[in-house]
C-alpha distance (Angstrom), angle and dihedral (degrees) to the residues before:
residue distance angle dihedral
M1 . . .
D2 3.72 . .
M3 3.81 124.0 .
T4 3.79 94.2 -99.3
A5 3.79 92.6 57.4
I6 3.80 91.4 47.3
A7 3.81 90.7 50.5
I8 3.81 91.8 48.9
V9 3.82 92.4 49.2
A10 3.81 90.8 47.7
I11 3.81 92.2 50.1
I12 3.81 92.2 47.9
A13 3.81 91.4 48.0
W14 3.83 90.2 49.0
M15 3.83 90.5 50.3
I16 3.81 92.1 50.0
V17 3.80 91.5 49.8
S18 3.82 90.7 48.1
I19 3.80 92.0 50.5
V20 3.80 92.7 48.8
E21 3.82 92.1 48.2
A22 3.80 91.6 48.2
S23 3.78 89.9 50.6
K24 3.79 91.8 51.1
K25 3.82 91.3 48.3
G26 3.80 90.1 50.7
Q27 3.79 92.2 51.4
K28 3.80 91.5 46.9
K29 3.80 90.9 48.8
Q30 3.81 90.8 51.2
Q31 3.81 90.5 51.4
E32 3.81 91.2 49.4
T33 3.79 90.5 47.8
Q34 3.80 91.1 51.4
Q35 3.80 90.0 48.9
E36 3.81 90.6 49.8
R37 3.82 89.9 50.5
N38 3.79 91.2 51.2
E39 3.80 91.4 48.7
S40 3.80 91.0 48.6
R41 3.79 91.8 49.8
Q42 3.79 91.0 50.2
E43 3.80 91.7 48.4
I44 3.81 91.2 49.1
A45 3.80 90.6 51.1
E46 3.81 90.5 50.6
L47 3.80 91.7 48.6
K48 3.80 91.4 49.6
A49 3.80 89.4 53.5
R50 3.81 90.6 50.4
I51 3.80 91.1 49.4
E52 3.80 90.4 52.1
V53 3.80 90.2 53.5
L54 3.80 91.7 48.3
E55 3.80 91.3 48.7
K56 3.79 90.0 52.5
I57 3.78 91.1 50.5
V58 3.79 95.0 47.4
T59 3.80 95.1 45.6
D60 3.80 92.4 47.4
D61 3.82 112.8 112.2
K62 3.81 92.1 -136.8
Y63 3.80 90.3 55.9
T64 3.80 91.2 54.6
L65 3.78 91.6 47.5
N66 3.81 91.6 49.2
Q67 3.80 89.9 50.1
E68 3.79 90.5 52.8
F69 3.82 90.8 50.1
A70 3.81 90.0 49.4
N71 3.79 90.7 51.0
L72 3.79 91.1 49.7
K73 3.79 90.8 50.9
K74 3.80 90.6 50.8
N75 3.79 90.8 52.8
N76 3.81 91.7 44.4
V77 3.78 90.2 -126.8
A78 3.79 96.1 129.4
């Protein structure tokens, strides 16, 4: 083989390797993105549950009454 043929084969081999590596990186990135989406969904679900608990606490009549007592104690009215 002459030098031109060797150079052409080397360039083609390099291009094939680059394409395969890029494809693998793309697949890996898609898997990571899917994992990140799943983690985000789980975190959102957990936060929604926490918000529900906080809403129950804040809308509870006893909580309001306790807040009023705390305010009275701060103002030294009681």
